[in-house]
KEKE-3310 file (N, C-alpha, C; in steps of 0.2 Angstrom, whole numbers, plus 5000, padded with zeros to 4 digits):
npx = (4985:5001:5014:5031:5047:5064:5080:5087:5076:5070:5080:5080:5067:5070:5077:5091:5096:5093:5081:5072:5072:5067:5054:5049:5049:5040:5028:5029:5027:5015:5007:5009:5004:4990:4988:4989:5001:5014:5027:5041:5048:5062:5065:5070:5070:5061:5047:5041:5026:5023:5029:5021:5012:4999:4993:4995:4998:5006:5017:5021:5024:5035:5044:5045:5051:5063:5069:5073:5083:5082:5086:5085:5087:5087:5088:5078:5065:5056:5039:5027:5027:5019:5023:5030:5046:5054:5047:5041:5033:5021:5013:4998:4993:4991:5002:5008:5005:5013:5026:5026:5025:5037:5045:5042:5047:5060:5063:5062:5071:5083:5082:5088:5082:5079:5077:5066:5053:5042:5027:5029:5039:5044:5048:5061:5078:5083:5074:5063:5067:5060:5052:5058:5056:5048:5044:5032:5023:5009:4997:4996:5009:5011:5003:5009:5022:5019:5012:5017:5031:5033:5038:5036:5025:5015:5000:5005:5003:5004:5016:5018:5026:5038:5042:5045:5055:5065:5067:5070:5061:5046:5028:5026:5015:4999:5001:5014:5014:5013:5000:4991:4992:4986:4975:4958:4946:4939:4941:4934:4938:4926:4922:4927:4933:4948:4955:4952:4957:4970:4973:4978:4968:4960:4966:4965:4951:4947:4953:4947:4934:4937:4942:4931:4923:4931:4935:4943:4948:4960:4961:4960:4964:4958:4962:4968:4979:4995:5006:5006:5011:5021:5017:5003:4999:5002:4993:4981:4983:4983:4971:4963:4967:4962:4948:4945:4951:4963:4978:4986:4986:4983:4987:4983:4996:5004:5008:5020:5017:5007:5007:4998:4980:4977:4989:4988:4977:4982:4979:4966:4948:4940:4932:4922:4917:4918:4911:4917:4910:4909:4899:4899:4912:4910:4901:4909:4918:4910:4907:4918:4917:4910:4901:4889:4887:4895:4895:4901:4917:4932:4941:4953:4967:4973:4986:4995:4994:4996:5013:5019:5028:5043:5039:5025:5026:5031:5020:5011:5018:5016:5003:5000:5006:5014:5006:4999:4994:4978:4976:4967:4966:4973:4986:4992:5005:5010:5025:5040:5056:5067:5062:5059:5072:5076:5068:5071:5084:5081:5076:5063:5056:5057:5051:5038:5034:5035:5024:5014:5012:5012:5024:5023:5032:5037:5025:5007:4993:4980:4982:4988:4987:4987:4981:4971:4955:4942:4929:4921:4924:4936:4949:4955:4967:4968:4962:4963:4965:4953:4945:4948:4949:4937:4931:4942:4946:4934:4928:4921:4924:4930:4933:4945:4954:4972:4974:4961:4962:4973:4969:4957:4964:4970:4960:4952:4939:4928:4934:4930:4932:4922:4921:4929:4924:4913:4902:4908)
npy = (4840:4833:4840:4841:4842:4848:4842:4852:4860:4850:4849:4862:4862:4852:4858:4861:4873:4881:4885:4896:4896:4884:4885:4895:4888:4878:4886:4891:4879:4874:4884:4882:4869:4872:4880:4871:4868:4860:4860:4870:4887:4896:4913:4930:4941:4951:4959:4966:4966:4963:4971:4981:4987:4978:4973:4962:4949:4950:4955:4945:4935:4939:4940:4927:4922:4929:4925:4912:4915:4921:4926:4935:4929:4934:4949:4961:4972:4984:4987:5001:5007:5009:5021:5037:5039:5050:5061:5061:5069:5070:5060:5055:5045:5030:5028:5016:5008:5014:5011:4997:4996:5002:4992:4981:4986:4987:4973:4968:4975:4970:4957:4958:4965:4978:4995:5003:5007:5010:5009:5009:5001:4999:5012:5013:5013:5000:4988:4974:4964:4960:4945:4940:4931:4935:4938:4948:4958:4969:4977:4986:4986:4973:4973:4982:4976:4964:4969:4981:4980:4967:4957:4943:4939:4931:4936:4940:4939:4946:4938:4926:4933:4936:4924:4918:4926:4923:4909:4909:4904:4900:4896:4887:4893:4901:4918:4916:4908:4904:4900:4906:4919:4924:4935:4938:4945:4957:4975:4988:5005:5017:5030:5040:5056:5064:5073:5068:5055:5058:5063:5063:5060:5050:5037:5032:5032:5023:5012:5009:5006:4995:4986:4983:4976:4966:4958:4944:4941:4942:4957:4964:4979:4989:5003:5013:5027:5025:5030:5031:5036:5030:5033:5034:5021:5016:5021:5016:5002:5002:5006:4996:4985:4988:4990:4978:4961:4962:4956:4958:4966:4969:4981:4984:4986:4993:4987:4974:4961:4962:4966:4964:4962:4948:4942:4946:4939:4926:4919:4914:4915:4929:4929:4938:4953:4970:4986:5002:5017:5035:5039:5028:5030:5042:5038:5029:5038:5046:5037:5036:5046:5050:5059:5071:5083:5097:5109:5115:5120:5114:5101:5093:5088:5074:5067:5055:5041:5026:5030:5045:5049:5057:5063:5065:5074:5085:5087:5092:5104:5111:5112:5120:5131:5141:5146:5147:5135:5135:5141:5135:5122:5106:5099:5085:5075:5059:5049:5040:5038:5039:5046:5058:5062:5065:5075:5084:5088:5094:5106:5106:5101:5110:5121:5116:5114:5127:5132:5126:5113:5097:5084:5067:5053:5035:5030:5031:5042:5036:5024:5027:5036:5052:5063:5077:5078:5078:5087:5090:5086:5077:5078:5070:5064:5050:5035:5024:5029:5035:5024:5017:5026:5032:5021:5018:5030:5036:5047:5058:5058:5066:5064:5070:5078:5081:5094:5099:5096:5104:5117:5117:5115:5128:5137:5133:5128:5117:5114:5109:5102:5098:5097:5089:5076:5075:5069:5062)
npz = (4990:4992:5001:4996:5003:5002:5006:5013:5018:5026:5036:5041:5047:5056:5066:5064:5061:5071:5085:5082:5068:5065:5071:5062:5050:5052:5052:5039:5032:5036:5031:5017:5016:5018:5006:4997:4991:4981:4984:4991:4987:4983:4990:4986:4993:5006:5013:5028:5037:5050:5059:5063:5077:5083:5094:5109:5104:5093:5098:5107:5098:5090:5101:5104:5092:5093:5105:5101:5093:5080:5064:5049:5032:5020:5010:5019:5021:5032:5035:5038:5055:5071:5076:5074:5073:5070:5073:5087:5095:5089:5092:5100:5107:5119:5132:5136:5125:5115:5121:5119:5105:5101:5107:5099:5086:5088:5091:5078:5070:5077:5072:5060:5050:5039:5044:5037:5037:5029:5019:5006:4999:4986:4982:4986:4984:4980:4973:4969:4954:4938:4938:4949:4964:4979:4996:5001:5012:5016:5008:4997:4993:4989:4977:4969:4967:4960:4949:4943:4944:4940:4948:4959:4971:4983:4992:5006:5024:5041:5051:5043:5033:5040:5044:5032:5028:5037:5034:5021:5012:5003:5000:4985:4976:4973:4968:4964:4954:4936:4931:4940:4938:4927:4919:4923:4924:4913:4912:4904:4899:4894:4884:4892:4897:4889:4898:4911:4909:4909:4922:4939:4948:4943:4945:4959:4960:4950:4954:4966:4961:4953:4962:4970:4961:4956:4966:4972:4960:4946:4939:4922:4914:4902:4891:4897:4896:4888:4894:4908:4924:4937:4950:4949:4945:4957:4966:4960:4962:4976:4980:4974:4981:4993:4993:4987:4985:4978:4972:4961:4946:4928:4917:4901:4889:4897:4910:4915:4911:4902:4888:4878:4876:4875:4879:4893:4897:4896:4885:4887:4887:4896:4912:4913:4906:4909:4906:4909:4913:4912:4921:4930:4935:4942:4951:4959:4963:4972:4981:4989:4998:5013:5018:5013:5019:5019:5023:5034:5042:5035:5043:5043:5032:5024:5016:5005:5007:5000:5006:5001:4986:4979:4967:4969:4980:4973:4965:4975:4979:4968:4968:4979:4977:4983:4993:5010:5022:5030:5047:5054:5050:5050:5041:5034:5027:5023:5023:5018:5025:5016:5005:5012:5015:5002:4998:5007:5003:4992:4996:4998:5009:5020:5014:5013:5026:5031:5025:5032:5031:5039:5040:5040:5046:5045:5049:5047:5046:5048:5055:5067:5082:5078:5072:5078:5086:5074:5070:5060:5045:5036:5023:5008:4996:4993:4990:4998:5011:5012:5012:5024:5035:5040:5048:5056:5063:5065:5059:5046:5029:5014:4997:4986:4972:4972:4970:4973:4987:4991:4989:4997:5009:5011:5010:5020:5018:5009:4993:4977:4961:4949:4935:4927:4928:4921:4908:4893)
capx = (4992:5006:5020:5038:5052:5070:5084:5088:5070:5069:5085:5077:5062:5072:5081:5098:5098:5091:5074:5068:5071:5062:5047:5047:5048:5033:5023:5029:5025:5008:5004:5010:4999:4984:4988:4990:5008:5018:5034:5043:5052:5067:5064:5076:5069:5055:5045:5038:5021:5022:5032:5015:5009:4991:4991:5000:5000:5011:5023:5023:5026:5041:5048:5047:5056:5070:5072:5076:5089:5080:5089:5083:5093:5087:5087:5072:5063:5051:5033:5026:5026:5014:5026:5034:5051:5057:5042:5038:5028:5015:5009:4992:4990:4992:5010:5010:5005:5019:5031:5025:5026:5044:5049:5041:5051:5067:5064:5063:5078:5088:5082:5092:5078:5081:5072:5064:5047:5038:5023:5030:5046:5046:5051:5067:5083:5084:5068:5064:5067:5055:5052:5061:5051:5049:5038:5030:5016:5007:4993:4998:5016:5010:5000:5014:5027:5017:5009:5021:5038:5033:5041:5031:5024:5008:4997:5007:5001:5008:5019:5020:5031:5044:5044:5048:5062:5070:5069:5071:5057:5039:5025:5026:5008:4996:5003:5020:5014:5010:4993:4987:4994:4982:4969:4952:4940:4942:4937:4936:4936:4922:4919:4930:4937:4955:4957:4952:4962:4977:4973:4980:4962:4957:4968:4962:4944:4946:4956:4942:4929:4940:4943:4924:4920:4935:4936:4950:4950:4965:4958:4964:4961:4959:4959:4972:4985:5001:5012:5004:5017:5021:5013:4996:4998:5003:4986:4976:4983:4982:4963:4960:4968:4958:4941:4944:4957:4967:4985:4989:4982:4986:4985:4986:5000:5008:5012:5025:5015:5001:5008:4992:4975:4978:4994:4986:4973:4985:4976:4960:4943:4939:4926:4917:4919:4914:4912:4917:4908:4910:4894:4902:4917:4907:4898:4914:4921:4906:4906:4924:4916:4905:4896:4887:4886:4902:4894:4905:4924:4937:4945:4960:4969:4978:4989:5001:4993:5002:5018:5020:5034:5046:5035:5019:5028:5032:5013:5008:5021:5013:4996:5000:5009:5017:5001:5000:4988:4974:4978:4961:4966:4979:4987:4997:5008:5013:5030:5045:5062:5071:5059:5060:5078:5077:5064:5075:5090:5079:5073:5055:5053:5057:5046:5031:5033:5033:5017:5009:5011:5016:5026:5023:5036:5037:5018:5002:4988:4974:4983:4992:4983:4991:4976:4966:4948:4939:4922:4917:4926:4943:4949:4961:4967:4969:4956:4964:4964:4946:4941:4949:4949:4931:4931:4948:4946:4927:4927:4919:4929:4928:4939:4946:4961:4977:4973:4956:4964:4977:4964:4953:4968:4972:4954:4948:4933:4929:4935:4930:4931:4918:4920:4932:4921:4907:4901:4912)
capy = (4839:4832:4844:4838:4846:4847:4840:4858:4861:4846:4851:4868:4859:4848:4863:4862:4881:4884:4885:4901:4894:4878:4888:4898:4883:4875:4891:4891:4872:4874:4888:4878:4864:4876:4883:4865:4868:4854:4862:4877:4890:4901:4920:4934:4947:4951:4965:4964:4970:4961:4976:4986:4984:4978:4970:4958:4943:4951:4956:4939:4931:4942:4939:4920:4921:4932:4920:4907:4917:4923:4931:4935:4926:4937:4956:4962:4979:4984:4991:5006:5005:5012:5027:5041:5040:5056:5066:5058:5073:5070:5054:5057:5038:5028:5028:5009:5005:5017:5007:4990:4998:5003:4986:4977:4988:4985:4966:4966:4977:4965:4951:4959:4968:4985:4999:5007:5010:5013:5005:5009:4999:5000:5018:5013:5012:4993:4985:4967:4964:4956:4938:4938:4929:4938:4937:4954:4959:4976:4975:4990:4984:4967:4974:4985:4972:4960:4972:4986:4978:4960:4952:4938:4938:4930:4941:4937:4943:4946:4932:4922:4937:4936:4917:4917:4930:4919:4903:4910:4899:4902:4891:4887:4893:4908:4922:4914:4903:4907:4899:4910:4926:4926:4940:4934:4949:4963:4981:4993:5012:5019:5037:5044:5062:5064:5077:5063:5049:5060:5066:5059:5058:5044:5031:5029:5030:5017:5006:5007:5002:4988:4981:4981:4972:4960:4954:4941:4939:4946:4961:4967:4985:4992:5010:5018:5030:5021:5034:5031:5036:5025:5035:5033:5014:5014:5023:5012:4996:5002:5006:4989:4980:4990:4988:4971:4957:4961:4956:4959:4968:4970:4986:4982:4991:4996:4983:4970:4955:4963:4969:4964:4959:4941:4940:4947:4934:4920:4915:4911:4921:4932:4926:4943:4960:4976:4993:5007:5023:5041:5038:5023:5033:5047:5034:5026:5044:5048:5032:5037:5051:5048:5064:5077:5090:5100:5116:5117:5121:5108:5099:5091:5085:5069:5064:5051:5034:5024:5035:5050:5049:5063:5066:5067:5080:5090:5089:5096:5110:5115:5114:5125:5137:5146:5148:5144:5132:5139:5139:5130:5115:5101:5096:5080:5071:5053:5047:5036:5042:5040:5051:5064:5064:5068:5082:5089:5090:5099:5111:5106:5100:5117:5125:5114:5115:5134:5133:5123:5105:5093:5078:5061:5047:5029:5027:5034:5045:5032:5019:5029:5043:5058:5069:5080:5077:5081:5087:5091:5081:5077:5077:5066:5062:5043:5030:5019:5032:5036:5018:5015:5031:5032:5016:5018:5036:5038:5053:5058:5059:5068:5062:5075:5078:5085:5101:5101:5096:5110:5123:5117:5117:5135:5141:5130:5126:5112:5116:5103:5103:5092:5097:5084:5070:5075:5064:5064)
capz = (4987:4997:5001:4996:5006:5001:5012:5017:5021:5032:5041:5045:5051:5062:5070:5063:5060:5077:5086:5078:5061:5065:5072:5056:5045:5054:5050:5031:5029:5037:5026:5011:5016:5017:5000:4993:4987:4981:4986:4993:4982:4987:4989:4986:4998:5010:5016:5034:5040:5057:5064:5065:5083:5083:5100:5112:5101:5088:5102:5109:5092:5089:5106:5103:5087:5095:5110:5097:5089:5074:5059:5042:5028:5013:5011:5021:5023:5037:5034:5043:5062:5075:5079:5070:5077:5069:5075:5092:5098:5085:5095:5104:5110:5125:5133:5136:5118:5112:5123:5116:5098:5101:5108:5093:5081:5090:5090:5071:5068:5079:5068:5054:5045:5037:5047:5032:5040:5024:5016:4999:4998:4979:4981:4989:4978:4978:4973:4965:4947:4935:4938:4956:4969:4986:5001:5003:5015:5015:5002:4991:4991:4985:4971:4965:4966:4955:4943:4940:4944:4937:4953:4961:4978:4985:4997:5013:5030:5047:5054:5037:5030:5044:5044:5025:5028:5041:5031:5014:5008:5003:4996:4977:4975:4973:4963:4962:4948:4930:4931:4944:4936:4921:4920:4923:4922:4909:4913:4898:4900:4888:4884:4898:4894:4890:4904:4916:4908:4911:4928:4945:4952:4940:4947:4965:4959:4946:4958:4971:4957:4950:4968:4972:4956:4954:4972:4972:4954:4943:4934:4917:4913:4895:4889:4901:4891:4889:4898:4915:4928:4943:4956:4947:4946:4964:4968:4957:4965:4983:4980:4972:4986:4999:4992:4985:4987:4972:4973:4954:4940:4922:4913:4894:4885:4902:4915:4911:4909:4898:4882:4874:4880:4874:4884:4900:4899:4895:4879:4889:4888:4902:4915:4913:4904:4912:4903:4914:4909:4916:4926:4934:4939:4947:4957:4963:4967:4977:4986:4993:5003:5018:5020:5008:5023:5019:5024:5040:5040:5035:5049:5042:5026:5025:5010:5006:5009:5002:5007:4995:4982:4977:4962:4972:4984:4968:4963:4980:4979:4962:4970:4985:4973:4988:4998:5017:5025:5035:5054:5057:5046:5051:5035:5035:5022:5026:5018:5020:5027:5010:5002:5016:5014:4995:4997:5011:4999:4987:5000:4998:5016:5024:5011:5014:5033:5032:5022:5036:5030:5043:5036:5045:5043:5049:5050:5043:5051:5049:5060:5073:5084:5077:5071:5083:5085:5068:5072:5054:5040:5034:5016:5006:4989:4993:4990:5003:5017:5012:5013:5031:5040:5044:5053:5061:5066:5067:5056:5040:5024:5007:4993:4981:4969:4976:4969:4978:4994:4993:4989:5003:5015:5011:5012:5026:5016:5003:4986:4973:4954:4946:4928:4923:4929:4917:4902:4887)
cpx = (4997:5012:5027:5043:5059:5074:5086:5082:5069:5074:5083:5072:5064:5076:5088:5100:5095:5083:5070:5067:5066:5055:5045:5045:5042:5028:5023:5026:5017:5004:5004:5005:4992:4983:4988:4996:5011:5025:5035:5047:5057:5065:5070:5075:5062:5053:5040:5033:5020:5025:5027:5012:5002:4989:4997:5002:5006:5018:5026:5026:5034:5046:5050:5052:5063:5073:5075:5081:5088:5084:5086:5089:5092:5086:5079:5070:5057:5045:5033:5025:5020:5017:5029:5040:5055:5053:5038:5032:5022:5010:5004:4990:4992:5000:5012:5010:5011:5025:5031:5027:5034:5048:5048:5046:5058:5068:5065:5069:5083:5088:5086:5088:5080:5076:5070:5058:5043:5033:5024:5037:5049:5049:5058:5072:5083:5076:5068:5064:5062:5057:5055:5055:5053:5043:5036:5023:5015:5003:4995:5005:5016:5008:5005:5020:5025:5015:5013:5028:5038:5037:5035:5031:5016:5006:4999:5004:5006:5010:5022:5026:5038:5047:5048:5055:5067:5072:5071:5067:5049:5035:5025:5018:5005:4999:5011:5020:5011:5003:4989:4988:4990:4976:4963:4946:4943:4937:4939:4933:4933:4920:4922:4934:4944:4958:4957:4956:4969:4978:4974:4974:4959:4959:4965:4955:4943:4948:4950:4936:4931:4940:4936:4922:4924:4935:4943:4952:4956:4962:4963:4960:4963:4957:4963:4977:4991:5007:5010:5010:5016:5017:5005:4995:4998:4996:4981:4977:4982:4974:4960:4961:4964:4951:4940:4950:4962:4975:4989:4984:4986:4983:4988:4990:5005:5011:5015:5022:5008:5003:5002:4987:4975:4983:4992:4981:4976:4982:4969:4955:4942:4932:4920:4921:4915:4916:4912:4916:4909:4905:4896:4908:4915:4904:4903:4917:4917:4906:4912:4922:4910:4900:4895:4887:4893:4901:4899:4913:4927:4941:4952:4961:4974:4980:4994:4999:4991:5007:5019:5027:5037:5041:5028:5020:5028:5025:5010:5011:5017:5006:4995:5002:5011:5012:5002:4993:4984:4976:4973:4962:4973:4980:4993:4999:5012:5018:5035:5051:5066:5068:5060:5067:5079:5074:5068:5081:5088:5076:5066:5052:5052:5051:5039:5030:5032:5026:5012:5008:5015:5018:5027:5027:5035:5030:5013:4996:4982:4975:4986:4988:4988:4986:4972:4959:4945:4932:4917:4919:4933:4943:4955:4961:4968:4963:4957:4963:4956:4942:4942:4948:4942:4930:4936:4948:4939:4926:4924:4924:4926:4934:4939:4953:4966:4976:4967:4958:4969:4973:4960:4957:4969:4966:4950:4941:4933:4929:4935:4928:4928:4918:4923:4929:4914:4907:4906:4908)
cpy = (4838:4837:4840:4843:4844:4845:4846:4860:4857:4847:4857:4866:4855:4852:4863:4869:4884:4884:4890:4899:4888:4880:4891:4893:4879:4880:4890:4884:4872:4878:4885:4873:4867:4878:4877:4865:4862:4854:4869:4880:4895:4908:4924:4940:4946:4958:4964:4969:4969:4966:4981:4983:4984:4974:4965:4952:4944:4952:4949:4934:4933:4940:4931:4918:4924:4928:4914:4908:4919:4928:4930:4932:4929:4945:4958:4969:4979:4989:4997:5003:5009:5019:5031:5043:5047:5062:5063:5062:5073:5065:5056:5050:5037:5026:5020:5006:5008:5013:5000:4991:4998:4996:4981:4979:4986:4977:4964:4969:4972:4958:4952:4963:4976:4990:5005:5011:5013:5007:5005:5007:4999:5007:5019:5012:5005:4991:4978:4968:4960:4949:4935:4936:4932:4937:4944:4954:4967:4976:4980:4988:4978:4968:4977:4981:4967:4963:4977:4984:4971:4955:4948:4937:4936:4936:4938:4942:4943:4938:4927:4926:4936:4929:4915:4920:4926:4912:4904:4906:4902:4896:4892:4887:4900:4912:4921:4910:4906:4906:4904:4918:4929:4930:4936:4938:4955:4969:4986:5000:5014:5026:5041:5050:5061:5067:5072:5058:5051:5063:5061:5056:5052:5038:5028:5028:5024:5011:5004:5003:4995:4983:4979:4975:4965:4955:4951:4939:4944:4950:4963:4974:4988:4999:5015:5021:5026:5024:5035:5031:5031:5027:5034:5025:5012:5016:5018:5005:4996:5002:4999:4984:4982:4988:4981:4967:4956:4961:4957:4961:4969:4976:4985:4988:4994:4992:4977:4964:4956:4968:4970:4961:4951:4939:4941:4942:4927:4916:4912:4917:4923:4929:4931:4949:4965:4982:4998:5014:5029:5041:5033:5026:5038:5044:5032:5032:5046:5043:5033:5042:5049:5053:5069:5083:5093:5108:5119:5118:5114:5107:5098:5088:5080:5066:5059:5044:5030:5031:5039:5049:5056:5067:5068:5074:5086:5092:5094:5103:5114:5117:5119:5131:5143:5149:5145:5141:5136:5137:5135:5123:5112:5098:5091:5077:5065:5051:5043:5041:5043:5046:5058:5066:5068:5074:5087:5092:5095:5105:5111:5105:5106:5121:5123:5115:5122:5136:5130:5116:5102:5086:5073:5056:5041:5026:5031:5036:5041:5026:5021:5036:5049:5064:5071:5078:5081:5081:5088:5085:5082:5076:5073:5065:5054:5039:5025:5023:5034:5030:5016:5020:5032:5027:5016:5024:5038:5045:5053:5060:5062:5067:5068:5074:5081:5092:5103:5101:5102:5116:5123:5118:5124:5139:5139:5128:5121:5116:5110:5105:5097:5092:5091:5077:5070:5070:5067:5068)
cpz = (4992:4996:5001:4998:5004:5007:5016:5021:5027:5037:5045:5050:5057:5067:5070:5062:5066:5078:5083:5071:5060:5066:5065:5051:5046:5051:5042:5029:5030:5032:5019:5010:5014:5010:4994:4988:4987:4983:4988:4987:4986:4985:4989:4990:5001:5012:5022:5036:5047:5062:5066:5071:5083:5089:5103:5108:5096:5092:5104:5104:5091:5094:5106:5098:5090:5100:5107:5093:5082:5070:5052:5038:5021:5015:5013:5024:5028:5034:5039:5050:5065:5078:5073:5074:5076:5072:5081:5095:5095:5088:5100:5108:5117:5126:5133:5129:5114:5114:5119:5108:5097:5102:5102:5087:5082:5089:5082:5068:5071:5075:5061:5048:5044:5039:5042:5033:5034:5021:5008:4997:4991:4977:4984:4983:4975:4978:4968:4958:4944:4936:4945:4960:4976:4990:5004:5007:5014:5008:4996:4988:4986:4978:4966:4963:4960:4949:4940:4939:4940:4942:4955:4968:4979:4990:5004:5018:5035:5049:5048:5034:5034:5044:5037:5025:5032:5038:5024:5009:5008:4999:4989:4975:4974:4967:4961:4956:4942:4930:4934:4943:4930:4923:4919:4922:4919:4911:4907:4899:4893:4889:4890:4894:4894:4896:4910:4916:4910:4918:4934:4948:4949:4943:4953:4964:4955:4950:4963:4967:4955:4956:4970:4968:4955:4960:4972:4965:4951:4938:4928:4915:4906:4894:4893:4896:4893:4893:4906:4920:4934:4949:4955:4948:4953:4967:4966:4961:4973:4984:4979:4978:4993:4998:4990:4988:4982:4974:4967:4950:4934:4919:4906:4891:4890:4907:4911:4908:4904:4892:4877:4878:4880:4879:4891:4902:4898:4890:4881:4888:4895:4905:4914:4910:4906:4909:4909:4911:4914:4922:4932:4939:4944:4953:4962:4967:4973:4983:4991:4998:5007:5020:5014:5012:5023:5020:5030:5037:5040:5041:5048:5035:5027:5018:5011:5009:5002:5003:5000:4992:4981:4972:4965:4977:4979:4966:4969:4981:4974:4964:4975:4982:4978:4993:5005:5019:5030:5042:5057:5054:5048:5044:5035:5028:5025:5020:5022:5021:5021:5006:5005:5015:5007:4995:5002:5007:4994:4990:5000:5005:5020:5021:5013:5022:5034:5029:5026:5035:5035:5040:5042:5042:5047:5049:5046:5048:5052:5053:5066:5075:5084:5076:5077:5081:5079:5069:5065:5049:5038:5026:5014:4998:4988:4994:4996:5010:5017:5014:5021:5036:5044:5049:5058:5065:5068:5065:5049:5035:5017:5003:4988:4978:4974:4975:4973:4985:4996:4993:4995:5009:5016:5013:5018:5024:5010:4997:4982:4966:4951:4939:4924:4923:4925:4911:4897:4882)
residu = (MET:ARG:LEU:THR:LEU:THR:ASP:ALA:ASP:GLN:ALA:MET:LEU:ALA:GLY:GLU:ARG:GLY:ASP:ALA:THR:ALA:MET:ALA:MET:ARG:VAL:VAL:THR:ARG:VAL:ALA:ASP:THR:MET:GLU:ALA:ALA:GLU:LEU:LEU:SER:ILE:GLU:GLY:ALA:HIS:ILE:ASP:SER:CYS:LEU:TYR:LEU:GLY:GLN:ALA:GLY:LEU:ASP:PHE:ALA:ARG:ALA:LEU:ALA:ALA:GLY:GLY:ALA:GLN:VAL:CYS:VAL:PRO:THR:THR:LEU:ASN:VAL:SER:SER:LEU:ASP:LEU:LEU:HIS:PRO:ASP:LEU:TYR:ARG:GLY:ASP:ALA:ASP:ALA:ALA:ASP:ASP:SER:ARG:ALA:LEU:MET:THR:LEU:TYR:GLU:ASP:MET:GLY:CYS:ARG:PRO:THR:TRP:THR:CYS:ALA:PRO:TYR:GLN:LEU:GLU:ASP:ARG:PRO:ALA:PHE:GLY:GLN:HIS:VAL:ALA:TRP:ALA:GLU:SER:ASN:ALA:ILE:VAL:PHE:ALA:ASN:SER:VAL:LEU:GLY:ALA:ARG:THR:HIS:ARG:TYR:GLY:ASP:PHE:ILE:ASP:ILE:CYS:SER:ALA:ILE:THR:GLY:ARG:ALA:PRO:ALA:ALA:GLY:LEU:HIS:LEU:ASP:ALA:ASN:ARG:ARG:GLY:GLU:ILE:VAL:PHE:ARG:LEU:VAL:GLY:VAL:ARG:ASP:GLU:LEU:LEU:HIS:HIS:ASP:ALA:LEU:ALA:PRO:VAL:LEU:GLY:SER:LEU:VAL:GLY:HIS:ARG:ALA:GLY:ALA:ARG:VAL:PRO:VAL:ILE:VAL:GLY:LEU:PRO:PRO:GLU:VAL:PRO:GLU:HIS:ARG:LEU:LYS:ALA:LEU:GLY:ALA:ALA:ALA:ALA:SER:THR:GLY:ALA:VAL:GLY:LEU:PHE:HIS:ALA:VAL:GLY:ILE:THR:PRO:GLU:ALA:PRO:THR:LEU:GLU:ALA:ALA:LEU:GLY:GLY:ARG:PRO:PRO:THR:ALA:THR:VAL:ASP:ILE:THR:PRO:ALA:ASP:LEU:ARG:ALA:ALA:ARG:ASP:ALA:LEU:SER:THR:THR:VAL:ASP:THR:SER:GLY:PRO:LEU:GLY:ALA:VAL:SER:LEU:GLY:THR:PRO:HIS:TYR:SER:VAL:THR:GLU:PHE:GLY:ARG:LEU:ARG:ASP:ALA:LEU:ALA:GLY:ARG:VAL:VAL:SER:PRO:ASP:VAL:GLU:CYS:PHE:VAL:ASN:THR:GLY:ARG:ASP:VAL:LEU:HIS:GLU:ILE:SER:LEU:ARG:GLY:TRP:GLN:ALA:GLU:LEU:GLU:GLN:ALA:GLY:VAL:GLN:ILE:VAL:THR:ASP:THR:CYS:THR:TYR:ILE:THR:PRO:ILE:MET:ALA:ASP:VAL:ARG:THR:TYR:ALA:MET:THR:ASP:SER:ALA:LYS:TRP:ALA:HIS:TYR:ALA:PRO:GLY:ASN:LEU:GLY:ILE:ASP:VAL:VAL:PHE:GLY:SER:VAL:ASP:ASP:CYS:ALA:ASP:SER:ALA:VAL:THR:GLY:ARG:LEU:VAL:PHE:ARG:ASP:GLU:MET:TRP:ALA:ASP:ALA)
# end
């Protein structure tokens, strides 16, 4: 399909708005060609993942844009970086890499991006409205924008995100279009106990199972209770985006474009229907742990991937119930600055830190060297952290609920509640 550009698009491509905009427009139009888009569309915001330092190429690209005078033209937020600027003493990595990370962060701030440094931009006060087109990178943010907010973004990656922010344009393709937002594969929860249906631990496990089986297809989930709170939908989407290539899911009766199964499917039959039983959920839960040898002491606990919300901090406080983390366990919670500010006002930050919890901002413990060497295993309530940490950090992981993680952090030994995962 031949890409048709507007006069304004052509002017940007010709360099009338400067060298950096022309460079960015070349990237956007090449991506549009690859996606077989007929035209570009205007976006109303962007979220940038390119600010995470992954090597020299990312720094070189940002410097090239900056040299051409790059400035974003839509409200733009920044994803996690490779450093915690509020707690720099936590960093255990290479000094040169830290310098490059800081340089990259500065470049994107200078382009006019808002230094939010969070992978959960939907937890900020300003977030996209239903039907708005945006260019978001960061897999969990993409799923949340599409599935929970009803905004529209394709699964943008590094470099494309900032180029769309500079030009204000994106390919009219992928998940921006109605035809590609229809549900394709249906997952039905069958025989799952009410206790588990209303428990936080279900969402990450269900998401990891759905991601594995859906791949890049749009999944439709039937059987969740209608009052599922946002932090569970966040965990579900993050897991599905980690184990699969999910950029949008529909939860019937919950998410904006799925008031009914028929609406979620866009009037078409599904390509497949999968029944999810308690046995399937137990298998998916077990697959998130990489070891069964938990006889040794617990090494670390990491929560908040994606970044913890205020609600989730409240759940952690309840789970700790005034107890103190074992001195032999490192206990981290990853979150964004805005949430940290809110829990500080409530007095929760001081309370949690006195209990032995270390709050990490601006980054996450599975992408930045923060944790000490773990010789036994680490524990998490996040399917995304469980999926990536073994490969990134070279450690064994055990998945559990936030209550399991809190009890384990306090006792220094694995505490795990298996009862709610039993057959109905």
